[in-house]
Every structure is written in structure tokens, then in C-alpha cells.
C-alpha positions in Angstrom: 48.8 151.8 86.8 46.0 149.6 87.7 44.8 146.6 85.7 41.7 147.3 83.8 40.5 143.7 83.9 38.8 141.8 86.7 40.1 138.3 87.4 39.4 135.6 84.9 41.1 132.2 85.8 42.2 131.4 89.1 42.5 134.5 89.8 43.8 132.6 86.7 40.7 133.0 84.6 38.2 135.1 86.6 34.9 136.3 85.3 35.3 138.4 82.2 32.2 140.4 83.0 30.5 141.2 86.2 28.2 144.0 85.1 25.7 144.0 82.3 25.8 146.6 79.6 29.5 147.5 79.9 30.5 149.1 76.6 34.0 149.2 75.3 35.7 152.5 74.9 36.0 153.7 71.3 39.4 153.1 69.7 41.9 155.9 70.1 43.5 156.7 66.7 46.4 158.5 68.4 47.8 155.2 69.7 48.7 151.8 68.5 47.3 148.8 70.3 50.0 146.2 70.9 49.5 142.6 72.1 52.2 141.1 74.4 52.5 137.3 74.8 54.4 136.5 78.0 55.3 133.8 80.5 56.4 133.9 84.1 57.3 131.7 87.1 54.9 132.8 89.8 56.8 131.4 92.7 58.2 134.7 93.9 55.3 136.9 92.9 52.3 138.0 94.9 50.1 137.4 91.9 49.6 139.5 88.7 47.9 142.6 90.0 49.8 145.5 91.5 49.7 145.6 95.3 51.5 148.2 97.5 54.8 147.0 98.8 54.6 143.6 97.1 56.3 142.2 94.1 53.9 141.5 91.3 54.1 140.5 87.6 52.1 143.6 86.6 54.4 145.8 88.6 57.6 144.4 86.9 56.1 144.6 83.4 54.7 148.1 83.7 58.0 149.4 85.1 60.0 147.8 82.3 57.6 149.1 79.6 57.8 152.7 81.0 61.6 152.5 80.8 61.7 151.1 77.2 59.0 153.4 75.9 60.4 156.4 77.9 57.1 157.2 79.5 56.7 159.2 82.6 53.0 158.3 83.1 52.1 154.8 84.3 51.7 152.3 81.5 48.2 151.0 81.3 47.8 147.2 80.8 44.8 145.0 80.3 45.5 141.3 81.1 43.7 138.2 79.9 43.6 136.7 83.4 44.9 137.8 86.7 46.8 135.1 88.4 47.1 134.5 92.2 50.2 134.4 94.2 52.3 131.4 93.2 50.4 130.6 90.0 52.5 130.4 86.8 51.8 131.3 83.2 53.2 130.1 79.9 50.5 131.7 77.7 49.5 135.0 79.4 48.4 137.8 77.1 48.1 141.6 77.7 47.5 144.6 75.6 48.9 148.0 75.9 48.3 151.2 73.9 51.5 152.8 72.6 52.1 156.2 71.0 52.8 155.7 67.3 56.0 157.8 67.6 57.2 155.6 70.6 56.5 152.4 68.6 58.4 153.7 65.6 61.4 154.7 67.7 61.9 151.3 69.2 64.4 150.0 66.6 66.6 153.0 67.0 69.2 152.9 64.2 68.7 149.2 63.5 66.5 147.7 60.8 64.6 145.4 63.2 60.9 145.3 63.5 59.6 147.4 66.4 57.9 144.4 68.0 61.2 142.4 67.9 63.0 145.4 69.3 60.5 145.7 72.2 60.9 142.1 73.0 64.7 142.4 73.0 64.7 145.5 75.1 62.3 144.1 77.7 64.5 141.0 77.9 67.4 143.2 79.0 65.3 144.8 81.8 62.8 142.3 83.1 63.9 139.8 85.8 64.6 136.2 84.8 61.2 135.0 86.0 59.3 137.1 83.5 59.7 136.7 79.7 57.9 138.5 76.9 58.0 136.2 73.9 56.2 138.4 71.3 55.0 141.9 70.8 52.9 142.9 67.8 50.2 145.4 66.7 46.6 144.2 66.7 43.3 145.6 65.7 42.2 148.6 67.7 39.2 146.7 69.0 41.3 143.8 70.4 40.9 143.4 74.2 43.1 140.9 76.0 40.4 140.3 78.6 37.0 140.6 76.9 37.9 139.3 73.4 39.2 135.9 74.6 37.2 132.8 73.5 38.7 130.5 76.1 41.5 130.0 78.6 43.4 126.8 79.2 45.1 125.8 82.5 47.2 122.9 83.5 47.5 121.4 87.0 50.3 119.0 87.9 50.2 116.5 90.8 53.0 114.0 91.6 51.3 111.3 93.8 52.9 108.3 95.5 53.2 106.5 92.2 55.0 109.4 90.4 58.6 110.3 90.0 59.2 113.3 92.1 61.5 115.6 90.2 63.0 118.3 92.5 63.7 120.4 89.4 59.9 120.6 88.9 59.0 121.3 92.5 57.8 124.9 91.8 55.2 123.8 89.2 54.1 120.4 90.6 52.3 119.6 93.8 53.6 116.5 95.7 50.7 114.4 97.1 51.4 111.6 99.6 48.5 109.4 98.7 48.1 107.4 95.5 45.5 108.8 93.1 43.2 106.9 90.7 43.5 109.0 87.6 40.6 107.2 85.8 38.2 108.0 88.7 39.4 111.6 88.7 38.9 111.9 85.0 35.4 110.5 85.1 34.4 112.9 87.9 36.0 115.9 86.1 34.2 115.2 82.8 30.9 115.1 84.6 31.3 118.8 85.3 31.7 120.0 81.7 29.1 122.3 80.2 27.3 125.6 80.7 26.4 125.6 84.4 26.5 127.6 87.6 29.8 127.0 89.3 29.0 128.9 92.6 30.1 125.8 94.6 33.6 126.2 93.3 34.0 130.0 93.5 34.9 132.6 96.0 31.9 134.7 95.2 32.1 138.5 94.7 29.1 140.8 95.2 27.2 141.3 92.0 29.3 138.8 90.0 27.9 135.9 88.1 29.3 132.4 88.6 27.8 130.9 85.4 30.6 129.6 83.1 31.0 127.3 80.2 33.5 124.6 81.2 34.8 123.3 77.8 37.1 120.6 79.1 38.1 119.1 82.5 40.2 116.0 82.1 43.1 114.0 83.7 45.9 111.8 82.4 49.1 110.3 83.8 52.3 111.0 82.0 55.3 108.7 81.4 56.9 110.0 84.7 53.7 109.2 86.6 52.7 112.8 87.1 49.0 113.5 86.9 48.1 116.4 84.5 44.7 118.1 84.7 43.6 120.1 81.8 40.9 122.8 82.4 39.4 124.9 79.6 36.6 127.4 79.9 35.4 130.6 78.4 36.3 132.2 81.7 36.8 131.4 85.4 35.6 132.9 88.6 37.8 133.4 91.6 39.5 130.2 92.8 37.5 128.1 90.4 40.3 126.1 88.9 42.0 125.1 92.1 38.6 124.3 93.6 37.7 122.1 90.7 40.9 120.2 91.2 40.2 120.1 94.9 36.8 118.5 94.3 38.2 115.6 92.2 41.3 114.7 94.3 39.2 113.1 97.1 37.6 111.0 94.4 41.0 109.9 93.2 41.9 109.0 96.8 38.8 106.9 97.2 37.4 109.1 100.0 34.5 110.4 97.9 32.2 108.8 95.4 32.7 109.6 91.7 29.4 111.7 91.6 30.4 113.9 94.6 31.8 116.8 92.5 28.7 116.7 90.3 26.4 116.8 93.4 28.3 119.8 94.7 27.7 121.6 91.5 24.0 121.7 92.2 24.6 124.1 95.1 24.0 127.8 94.7 26.8 128.8 97.2 30.4 128.0 97.9 30.9 124.4 99.1 33.2 124.6 102.2 34.1 120.9 101.9 36.2 121.6 98.9 39.9 122.0 99.5 41.4 124.7 97.4 44.6 123.2 96.0 48.1 124.8 96.3 48.9 127.5 93.8 52.2 126.2 92.5 50.7 123.3 90.6 48.7 125.6 88.4 49.7 127.3 85.1 47.9 129.4 82.6 48.9 127.7 79.3 46.9 129.4 76.6 44.4 132.1 75.8 42.5 131.7 72.5 41.1 134.7 70.5 39.0 135.0 67.3 40.3 136.6 64.1 40.8 140.3 64.2 37.6 140.9 62.3 35.6 139.2 65.1 37.3 140.6 68.2 34.9 143.6 68.6 31.8 141.4 68.4 33.4 138.9 70.8 34.1 141.7 73.3 30.5 142.8 73.3 29.2 139.2 73.8 31.6 138.6 76.7 30.6 141.9 78.4 27.0 140.8 78.5 25.8 139.3 81.8 25.7 135.5 81.6 22.6 133.5 82.2 22.0 129.8 82.4 20.8 128.2 79.2 
């Protein structure tokens, strides 16, 4: 099946809403809405979304669910954030609607919870680079994409001063030049707020580039690896890796600390920004409101964003 969400992160975090006035479909009482929390190593995937002839996370997960749930029709998934080729996830979330009878049948003759049974059965089918950690029923109004309050990403860079661990080569970018983490942190923090991030996005026709960047900060760990934390209500296409690409030249001393902030004043994509490699990026967490508030949150998110 095809994903019902548009990208929200980099193609982790893409825009949750591109069209005003979208209304959620009414809950279907004949099915149970189930939330899946999963993680994956994106190295060998061509991103999240199904693409003909390519290996994708969505393709693997839908096939495994169809087998476990004994469905002949394609399983319909909604994802919190489509990820690009090579991007990882530790905190990805999807929802799927399951027939009540199929959910009840999952434990078989065991006394296990259906959610635990689903996780166990998927673990026996999915490849080693995709793991579903949790499966549980949620409110019928829950929407993995539109109900999210924020997404959090991590970007890892091992510069000349860091210890290069070959065991982390798939989730860390190796950078030849030394980087000033304090300068990068100051430049990153200057971008936080409700603003138009057109300079950092690959624009899509009719899509808004206004986002609320909640946090963009950098620190250096004990091993010397630089870790960039990026949190926002949502992200447009390539935004996260472009944000990182805008502050790395500051860390190298090639650009002034205010350069990223000056780029932000542009109303179109800034070609000077280098989009950083995918493997350094991971979707770490998606935050949702309580069940009682998910329907209201979905309606708010679907509304077209305007600058405050």
C-alpha cells in the first residue's frame, strides 16, 4: 500500500500539512487502531516509502504485517516521518488499522497480550535491520503523522579531533577538518523559533515552509564526536541535513556565525548550503499528546501554517 502521510523530517520530518482544510476521516468502528514503535538501520534501505523495485522500510513492514495478520489486501500504514535513503530511526512511529478478529487471534493458544504477540511474530519475519519494539491499541483518533507534537533528530559528526569508531561508521559522518562546536552551537541556536525555513528546504509546489524549530544545539561527547540535536513540530524536505550543512562551515571557520541566520531571511532555497550525508542522521523520538487531545492536535496540524 502507499503511505498516507507526506514527508515530515528529512524526508525525516517533512511537512505535516500542505493543504488547508484537510479533514480527518471519521473513525472506523469495525477496526482497531494500533500504534507501532519501531527502529531501523537505514543503510541498506532506499528510504521509508515504497518504491518499485527498491528495498524500503515500508515495503518490509507491510509485507511482514500482511503475513502475520493473514491479510491478502495491502496493509495500510501511516508514518510519523518518511525518512530518506540512508537515514536511520530509533523512535519511528506508525499506525495501522487492524480487524478486531485479527487482533484477538494474534496470541493463538497462548495467554500473551495481542500486542506482545504481534511484536514477537514480526521479530521472526522482519530482517535484522528493522525492529518493532511495541504494538498497542490507541484512540481511534490517533494519527501517527498529524497528531505529533514534535520530532527529534540526532546528527553525528566525527571531526579531526574525534575518535573514529569503525563500528559506528553507518551512523556517523567522518569530517576531515576540525570543527568549533561552540561556534556551531551559537549559530544553530540563532535559528530557533517560528520562521520560514524556505532557504533550508527542497520546496514542493503548494507546500508551506513555515516551521517551529524548538531546539537546534550542538555538543561534543567524551569520544569527541559532535552531536547535533534538532527538534521541531515538523520538517520540510531536506531541512534537517540542510540545517546541519549551514552550521558546519561556521564550525570550520569558513563562514561567520551569523551566516545561517542571514540565509534564513531568504524566501527560496539557498544553493550555498551543502546537504549533509544521510548516514549521520537518525529520527530519535516523536512526541504525542494524551489520547484525549490527539483529535484536536490533528485538526490544528492539518491547518495551513502562517508566520506569527
